[in-house]
C-alpha positions as CSV (number, residue, x, y, z in Angstrom):
1,M,-53.3,-19.1,28.0
2,Q,-56.0,-20.2,25.6
3,A,-58.8,-19.0,27.9
4,A,-57.1,-15.6,28.3
5,L,-56.6,-15.2,24.5
6,S,-60.2,-16.2,23.9
7,S,-61.7,-13.8,26.4
8,L,-59.4,-10.9,25.8
9,T,-58.8,-10.9,22.1
10,D,-60.8,-11.2,18.8
11,L,-58.5,-14.0,17.6
12,S,-60.1,-17.0,16.0
13,Q,-59.8,-20.4,17.7
14,A,-57.4,-21.6,15.0
15,A,-55.1,-18.5,15.6
16,I,-55.2,-19.0,19.3
17,T,-54.2,-22.7,18.9
18,I,-51.3,-21.6,16.7
19,V,-50.1,-19.0,19.2
20,C,-50.3,-21.4,22.1
21,D,-48.6,-24.2,20.2
22,T,-45.8,-21.9,19.1
23,F,-45.4,-20.5,22.6
24,A,-45.2,-24.1,24.0
25,K,-42.5,-25.1,21.4
26,Q,-40.4,-21.9,22.0
27,S,-40.5,-22.4,25.8
28,Q,-39.1,-25.9,25.4
29,A,-36.4,-24.8,22.9
30,P,-32.8,-24.3,24.1
31,Q,-32.4,-20.7,25.2
32,L,-30.1,-18.4,23.3
33,R,-26.9,-17.7,25.1
34,L,-24.7,-14.7,24.2
35,N,-21.0,-14.8,24.8
36,V,-19.9,-11.2,25.4
37,P,-16.6,-9.9,26.7
38,H,-16.4,-9.3,30.4
39,L,-14.0,-8.0,32.9
40,V,-12.1,-10.8,34.6
41,N,-9.7,-8.8,36.8
42,F,-8.0,-5.5,36.9
43,E,-5.0,-3.9,38.6
44,W,-4.4,-0.3,39.1
45,N,-1.7,2.0,40.4
46,L,-1.1,5.7,41.0
47,A,2.3,6.7,39.8
48,F,4.4,9.8,39.0
49,K,6.0,10.3,35.6
50,V,9.2,12.4,35.6
51,A,10.1,12.2,31.9
52,S,9.1,10.7,28.6
53,D,10.5,10.3,25.1
54,S,9.0,13.6,24.0
55,C,9.3,15.6,27.3
56,S,12.4,15.7,29.5
57,S,10.6,17.3,32.5
58,L,7.1,15.9,32.8
59,S,6.4,15.8,36.6
60,A,2.8,14.5,36.2
61,P,0.9,11.9,38.3
62,Y,-1.2,9.3,36.5
63,V,-3.5,6.4,37.2
64,G,-2.5,3.1,35.4
65,L,-5.3,0.5,34.8
66,M,-4.4,-3.0,33.6
67,L,-7.7,-4.6,32.5
68,Y,-8.0,-8.4,32.0
69,I,-11.0,-9.0,29.7
70,S,-12.3,-12.4,28.7
71,D,-13.2,-12.2,25.0
72,C,-16.1,-14.1,23.3
73,A,-13.9,-17.2,22.8
74,G,-13.0,-17.3,26.5
75,C,-9.4,-16.1,26.0
76,V,-8.2,-13.4,28.4
77,V,-6.9,-10.2,26.7
78,T,-4.9,-7.6,28.6
79,K,-5.5,-3.9,27.9
80,Y,-3.5,-1.2,29.6
81,V,-4.7,2.4,30.0
82,E,-3.0,5.4,31.5
83,L,-5.1,8.4,32.6
84,S,-3.9,11.6,34.2
85,V,-5.5,12.3,37.6
86,P,-7.9,14.9,36.1
87,Q,-8.9,12.4,33.3
88,F,-9.5,9.7,35.9
89,N,-11.6,12.1,38.0
90,V,-13.7,13.1,35.0
91,R,-14.2,9.5,33.9
92,Y,-15.3,8.5,37.4
93,S,-17.0,11.7,38.6
94,H,-20.4,10.1,37.8
95,A,-19.7,7.6,40.6
96,S,-18.6,10.5,42.9
97,L,-15.4,8.7,43.9
98,T,-12.1,10.4,44.9
99,L,-8.9,8.4,44.4
100,Q,-8.9,7.5,48.1
101,E,-12.5,6.3,47.9
102,F,-11.7,4.3,44.8
103,A,-8.6,2.7,46.5
104,K,-10.8,1.8,49.5
105,A,-13.5,0.3,47.2
106,V,-11.0,-1.8,45.4
107,K,-9.4,-2.9,48.7
108,D,-12.8,-3.8,50.1
109,A,-13.7,-5.8,47.0
110,H,-10.4,-7.6,47.1
111,T,-11.0,-8.5,50.8
112,A,-14.5,-9.7,50.0
113,M,-13.2,-11.9,47.1
114,E,-10.5,-13.4,49.4
115,T,-13.1,-14.6,51.9
116,M,-15.1,-16.4,49.3
């Protein structure tokens, strides 16, 4: 590195020594590790609502997603989301998946995980 800095830059020899020493110390230092939430598991279902508290005749299909997310402390948090079929299609249209293709993708992923 010193040779490259000497030939490719106008840095003084003292500056090059400082850069090389700092780089050597940093490469030996423990690396920073970030704990970020991540998806551990999920469950989904396609269901049909016939009524709710606010509507006696609903008759609407929906996709239910139960997400299991590991938070920064390693605790698993559960989040539940209900989407109408049009909402689900809009959310996943960038992936060009129909509900049938989504179901097949989840089934294939489950089968692959079972064989590990």
